[in-house]
C-alpha angles and dihedrals in degrees: 000000000000091000091048091051091048091051090049090050092051092048092051091048091055091049093048089096084084128083098345094055092050089052092052091049092052089051092052129343109253095017093119089066092054099052127055115218122193123184112205114169120231139165093257133048110256146146131201127201120204141138129262108188108296094347131080114233128215115194119184145154097246144009092263093048088050090052090052089051092050090050092049091050093049093050103041103028105027102030094236121135116192110203141161090271094052126017096171136073142187109231131184123255089251113042124219110275126248095241097185119028115236137190130203126186135171137200087200095097096163111075110171129196136197142017122238085247092057089066091060104029094048112006105040095109103030123135129207094273092055091046090051090056090049092050089051089051090049092053093046089053096046099253113162101158109055120173110236117190101150114122098023089124091074090050093054093042090057093045093052092047088056089050093055104264117135119246091253091050092049091052091049088062094057117086123235121265093266095051109039093113094066093043090055089048089057094248102118142349134220100000113142093024170052093185122210133224091256092053091051091046092050091052092047093054091045092051093050089051092048092049093046091054095045093049092051087062090051091248119152107229115212110225127196109262132201116273103165102282116154133162116284091247095050092111094055096037101039104017091240122161103243140167122224109233089195126226135328117209090327097317124112111243122224114260123262117234115229109256089220093059117104087223089067093075093040094052092043089052091052090049097050092043091055093042091051095042089057103033110011129244124301138209092224131044125189118219129165111174116184092019117185101000102331109170117249097189110149094005119125097220095193090053091046092054091050093047093050092048095044092052092050094045092049088063097040120007091198093054122121126208113233114204130184111234097216128144105324097346138145088034111228092233089054096058110023094087094051123102110263109256096028088096134039121201123217108217085213103190100024095148090065111012106026109195096189090070096038108044113090090209094055087221088303091280095303123136116265138194128226102235131183116209099177098150124068123191096353087283117172115237145101116265141142147135102226101167095042094045091055096042095049095046094057090043091053090045090058099036105043123054088187092067105108105164151324137276140199106216103167118154091224134021137206094068138095096011092179092068096049091044089055096049093047090054098049098078089055094050115081092199129041111263122238108249095225094047092045094050092047090054091043094055093046092049093044094052099032093240142052107260120180096212094047090047092051090051092051094046089052092049092045092054094045127022094016093047107062112176122261093254092057110111101173124144102243130305126004094261125242115253088219088072096046123103100259125263137139089262106039114181122159123359099224129053093250098033126128117274109181119054119228093203139046115266088214090065091057090048089051091048089054090050093052093046089052089053089065093058097100089060104032107031093108091060114094094208089054093051092049092049093045091056093043097049093042088050089056090048092053089049090051090052091049089052090054091049093048091052087073099054095089094044098047108136096216145353093275093054091047090051091052092052092047091053092050090050094051092046089056092046093052091045088054089052091052094044093052092049086075094072125047090215089069097044130103093214098075091050093054094038093053090049094053091046089064092064124087096196134036090253092053093046090052091050091050090050093048088053090050095049100041095046094060095042125026095001088211144348121313097284093058095035097048113016092029091047094226100126113122092001089128094036116157130202093222133148108253093027091061093046094048117020102027095035090051092054094046094048090051090052097046090047089051094049095047095045094049097037109156093013104118091182094059113125116230117240119273097245096195089063088058095043103047096060091056090056089057097047122103101201115147124237127198117263099196126067115279101194146026114273098218093045093049092046089051092051092045093053090049090053091049091051093047095055 
């Protein structure tokens, strides 16, 4: 046995050129020659850091564990933090030595990544190069169970063709590129389309590339399984016995096929055969029937659970059903009769609404994962619950034998990197880290040096806006009033957004001031510039909230006008500040959308999806009566200066022109919003200003108001 393990270790070491070597070379050309990587299989996930002569050595049980070790070395030994805003580095010829060997292991062998929503709110218009960077990020952060829903439109098109639908009808069922997440969660069908052959083909090729790269790492992609979804007209067209799950935010849901129907197994077989033909089989399949309030009238939930499980197991006996524990799902009756271990539950919003402590059924004995949602709608804003996240993770680790891992289930990525960095480290830390010590090390790693002003800024942020109290249940960041539909008492931007802050805005403004003070020493560091803009952006938004608080108490028209002018000055300053970083600009979002199309008509459809998703989310029914307007709002340069400025100007013009007229009717905001979704103006994609200069100007404006 020992000889066999040694031979396996050697074999893995020889193969470590791929994909670990490629990752190292993408980080910094020549880096693979400066770090030794040894893969030595073991029963647990681990990595060890040591020194071999002049080179650091990372030893691990798998490619992914090795990537975690590399990331750990770069952060805590080399002062390099790889993040969404920057995945490359410039390292010296001789790397800093590992002075004291260290070993980290984890029993948390299931580390999940992505929400359905992330694929639409952040990833809808990605190409292979952007996906490659994200897969690198996944590996460096220990992810081994990523959700992969790209390309499912081609699967469904082929299934519906075999059921007798025409090609045009089949494509009408598939949602547009900006809304596929909610189609695959059984919330809507067809919205944002109709898709074309070229769009389906593009997604198919992209999914095949994504899966190939993930499988090279030894990751276990989670593919969308079959849970009974059929088109809304399946009863009339095919004579199928179906249940009507009702509406979702104004949209008609697809129908749910009766689990007792013999056609359930047949359609499931067609689905899995097409899925596997295009993308191969998986060990995990994600299914969330009756998501967000879907009606279950007339549905035998126990039978539905058995039918879904049987169909999946028929195709792959080893497969495990992955279900999002969100609101009432997965229904207890749906899962209680399933064999323990055949399903894993994602405790989706554990940092605020932990299901593992609330559900009477305790997930019916199935394994579960500790998942942080944190971001809703891809909104831009600082937010976190550092102390509670740490405390509850180690409590769950001790109290629940069913806890098998962690998950990042944000609706939008490329925000709040500090929170995701923290959660990804927890499985590899035997003991709970001290917040102050961890933040101190985080700031030093992120900026490549220990800086007193930067550390002070981060300690202030970590004890205020990033440390919401345990009782806080809000959905994501405290939303910017810039992005709210105007009123004299603006609160949150979205229907379900947070209304009451749990921190003092003055603390965020002070943190921005301290971070700016570090500019003479840190301004060449990309992470610093990103954070400076992000924290200053939050400070400007906090000042705007203070100004807007006086709209309703203005003594007269002149005072109201002065406050309106101050508010608009802050809004336009925010637009200019954010133009200094491409991550906070509208241009790249629209440009990436248009780049997906192969014809002018397709490019326009992609752009429409991009524009409507982050504004009205749909037509009037969905936007107003469904409450979806501004759900995916973004504090982005270009969007602030056009869409949001247009709304606020219309409001202020209305208020000032009708001052004292209590019968005046407020503007119909949808009539202002919809034309913007149909425009095709271009916006810059490269930074238009210097980050330090704009942050300095923004802080001066804050101080002057």
